[in-house]
N, C-alpha and C positions, 0 to 999 in steps of 0.2 A: 040070419043069426039073431038069436034073442037071448035075453037073460044075461048071465054073467059068463057065458061060454068064451073061451079063448081058443082061437083057431090059427093054425099055421098059415103063413102068407108067403107068396112068391111074387116078385115083380115080373110081369109078363106083358110088356107093351106090344100091341099088335104091330106087325110090320106096316100095315096100311096107315097107321098113325105116323110112323116115321117117314113114310113116303109122302104123305100129305104135308108134313112139316118141311121137308126138303123142297117140295113144290112151292109152298108159300114163300119160303125164304128166297127162292129163285125169282119170284114175281114181286119182290118188295118194291114199293114206290118210295124212292128216297126223297127226303125233304131238301129243299134248297138251303144252301148254307153260304156263308160269306168267306171268301178266300182269306186264309191266314187268321181266322177268328179263333181257331183252337177250341178250347172248352169254355170260352168266355160266356157263351149263351146256354151252356149245358153240355150234354153229351155230343161229341163231334161226330160228323159223318165218318171221318177217318177211323175212329175207334170202333164205332158200331159196325161199319162195313167189314173191318178186319175180323171181329168176333163172329159176325154173321157168315162170312166166308168159311171160317173154321168150322162153325156149327154145321154148315151144309156139306162141306167137302172133306173135313178131316176129323171131326169129333166122333167118337165111338160110343154111342149110348149103350150098346150091348155090353161094353166093358164096365160101364157104371152099373148096369143091371146085374151083371155077374158079381160085382164086388158087393152089392147089397145082398144078393142071394147067397153069398158065402157065409152070411151070419143068420142065425135063427131070427125070423120075423114072425109077427103075429098080429091079429086084429081082434078087437073085442068091442062090444057096445057099452058105452058109458054115457049116462044122461042123454040117451036118444041118438048118439052119434057114434059112427065107427071110428075107433082109435087104432092107429097103426103104430107099432113099436118094434124095435130091435131089443132082444133080451139075450145077452151073452153072459153065461155064468162062468165064474172062475173055477178051476179045479181045486183051489185052496179052500180048506174047510173054515179058515178064519176070515174069509173075504167079507167085505162090507158092501151091502147093496147101495147103489147110487142111481139116481134118476137124473139124466142130463137133458136140458131143454134148450133148443135152438131159438132163433128169431127170424126176422124178415130182413133181407131177401135170402137168408140162409135156409138150411133144412137139416135133416138128420145127417146129410152127407158131411157136414162140417165136423162131425164127431167121429167119423170112421177111423181116422188115424190114431185116436186115443184108445180104441177098444183093446188092442193087443197088449200095450204096455200097462193098462190098468188091470186087465183081467189076469194076465200071466206075466208078471214082472220077471225079468231075468235074474234079478237079485232076490234070493229067497228071503232076505231080511226086509225087503220093501213091502209095504201094505198092498194087498190085492183087493179087487172089487168085482162084484157082480154088477154089470151095467145094463140099465134100461134106458133106451133112447126113443122116446115117443115123438111122432110128428104132431106138431101143434094142431088142434082142431081147426079144420079148414085149410090145412097145408098138406100138400103131397097126398099120400095115401090115407090121410085122415080127413079127406074132403072130397068134394065140396060139402060144407056143412049145410044142414037143412033147417037149422033153427038159429034164432038170434040170441045174443047175450054172451057169446064166447069171448070174454075178456080175461084178464089175468086171474081174477077171483074164481070164476067158474072153472077155468083150466086147472088152477091149483087144487080145487076140490076133486076134479077128475083124476089128477095125478095121485092124490091121496087114496082114492078108491082103487086105482090101478095097482099101486104098490101093495095095498092090502089084499087085493085079489091074487097077486103073485105070491102072497104068503110072507111078505117082509114086514116083521113087526117094527124094526128100526132101520132107518136108511138115511143117506145123505142126499142133499139136493144141490145140483150144479147147474149153472145157467150162463148164457151169453145173449146179449141183445134183449129181445123180449123175454128170453129165458132168465135174464137177470132181474126181471120184474116178477116172473112166475115163481122162481125159486124162493125168494124171501117170503112171498105170500104163502107158499106151501109150508114154510117153516112156521107161519102164523096159524094157518088153519089146521095143521096136523102136528102141533108143537110136541105132543106126547110121544111122537114116533120119529120126528126128524132130528137126527143127531147134530147136524150142522148144515150151513148154507155156504156154498162157495160160488162166487160170481166174478165176472170180469168187468162189470160196471155196477156202481151203486148210483142209481138215477135220483139223486137228491138235489133240489134246486133252491135258490134263495126264496124265502117266504114273503119278502117285501119289507121286512123289518130292517131299517137302516143299521140297527145295532149289530146285525149279523156280520156286517162288513168291517167292524172296528178291529183293528189289529190283525187283519187277515194276512197270513204269510205271503211272501212274494210268489212262491210256487202256486199257491191257490189263486192269487190274482191273475197269474198267467193262464191257469186253467179256466178261469172265468172269461178271459179274453178269447181263448180258443173256442169256448162254448158260444160266445157272442158271434164269432166268425162263422161257426157252423150254422147258427140260427139265421144269419143274414145271407148265407151263400148256398146252403145245402139242405135246408129244412123244408123245402116245398113239398116233398113227398109226404111228410108227416101231416102237414096242413090239409092236403088233398085227401089222404087216407082217413083223416079224422072228421072231415066235413062232407065229402062227396065221393066215397069210394066206388059207388056203382056207376057214376058218370065216367070215371076213368076206366072202369073195368071193360067197357065196350071196346076200347082200343086194345087193351092188353089181351083180351080173350080172342080177338080176331086176327091180330098181327103178331107173329113171333118176333119180328124185328122191333115192333113197338114194345113188347114185353122185355126183350133183351136190353133195349136202351133204358127203359125205366128201372129195371132191376139192377142192371150193371152199374148204374150211377153210384151205388153204394158198395161196389166191389172195387177196391183200389186197383189201379192198373199195374201194380207190382205183383198182383196175384196171378198165378198161372191161368191161362185162358181156359183150359179144360175144367178146372175147378169152378170157374165162373159159369161156364156153359152147362156143366152138370147140374148146378143148382137151378139155373134158369129153365133148363129142359124139364126138370122135375115138375115145376109149376105148369109148364105148357102141356106136358103129356098127361097130367092128372086133371087138367081143367080147373086149377085152383087159384088162378091169378086174382079172381074177384073175391073169393071167400077168405083168402089169406089177408088181403089188405083191409077187410072188414074188422080184423082184430083191433086196428087203431081206432075205428069209429066206436066199437063196443067199449074199449077201454076209456075213451074220452067221455063217453056218455054213461058210464057205469053209475048206478044209483048207490051202490055200496061203497064205503070208503073206510080206511083203517081208523080205528078208535085210539090208537096209540102206536108207539114204535114196536118193531119186531123184537123178539127176545131170544130167538135161537142163536147159538154161536155162529158168527158170520165172518167170512174171510173174503177179502178182495185181492185179486191179482190183476193189476192194471198195466196195460201195455202202451208203449209210445204210439202216437198216431191215432189212438182211439179216444173215445170219450174220457175226459179226465175228471174223475170223481173228486169231490172236495170233502175232506174229513169233517169239518165243522157242520156241514149240512147233513152228511151221512149219519153222524152221531145223533142228530135230532130224530131221524127216522128209524134208526136201528140201534137198539140199546145195548147190544152185546157184540160189537165188532172186536174180535180177538186177534185178527191178523190183517195187516194192511201192507201190501207189497206193491211198490211202484217200480216196474222194471224200466231200465233205460235201454239204449240201443246196442248195448254190448254186454250180454250175460255170459260170464265166464269165458270170454273170448269167442263166443259163438256168432258174433256179428249181429246184424239187425234182427231183433226178435219180433218185428212186425206189429200189426195193429189189431183190427177188429175180429179177425178170424184166428185167434191164437191157437185153437185146437188143431188147425190145419197148418198155420204158418210157423208156429214154434211149439210143436207137440211136446218135445221133451221138457221144456220149461214149464208149460202148463201142467203136465202130468206130475212133475216133481212138486209143484205148488199144491196140487190137490192131495197128493200123498202126505206131504208134511202137515197140512191142515188137519186131515182126518186122523192121522196118527197122533196128533197132539190132543185129540178129544178122548182118547182111550183112557 
């Protein structure tokens, strides 16, 4: 495939790959652990064994494959790499194009639940969208990448080219996790065409100026404490990915149990096991464990940096249990935040609206937030 050609794509993992996976899982060498330690030292044997057993004996990859193949998928070459994406058009003539970007250890799978309600809302008065869901370069069927430099900036430029190639003169950008870094950057590099940016995190941090903390509201102080806890207890993945991703990659590429333990550390145990396994399996079956985590190294070592705040209209939908964005810092980095919604654990009586994977955990709430934001920009 060369040039700007866009070709249909189907997921067709060979049975030999699935058989090899089951064999490897069955021959896992389990690490020694301390009785009663739980997750004090990281992922526990108990949790990883339970997931691995399910992966080997109960999880149905073919069902995941069929679900992906139920939607139109394509590949195209952009900046020397194959980019995979789902492209589902609404039947509505007034639909707004959206590009939705996932992160790590998620994948395009985290957005499958939002496709139907966004493209074909049951309420004829609700906004409708054409959705484009690309796999990040180096992730899933957009990898492994063969070139260096795939950070948020290069990815945003690739997305701008993708949306132009699909014929969308104006579109919205939606993101979660790494997608919450790519989407605002897309609004920066393609400002004339990006209608607005909707994210579930605004990753803005203290600059080091003590004046930034003066009069900080109580809720923001609590958010800082949550961030500090995460940094002290859960941030090791970011450090390793940013410093020595290839060293770690030997274990992740050779052992499905190792990949499972490493990736599942950032899937809350309240998530359904098959959602976790589907995402982990996608990395394993595409051989992209190494190229995906390189995104962190590339971003940490990027030579380009923003020259000022973003200016595209920006919306945040923040969920409990996830990264808690702080408005004072976010306003410094994003000059046009027009919607800031912090959901609590009970949205209109629907119960716990969950955390980091809102598109999967609380689909209706996220879809409604996306609809309201882009409707407000008309």
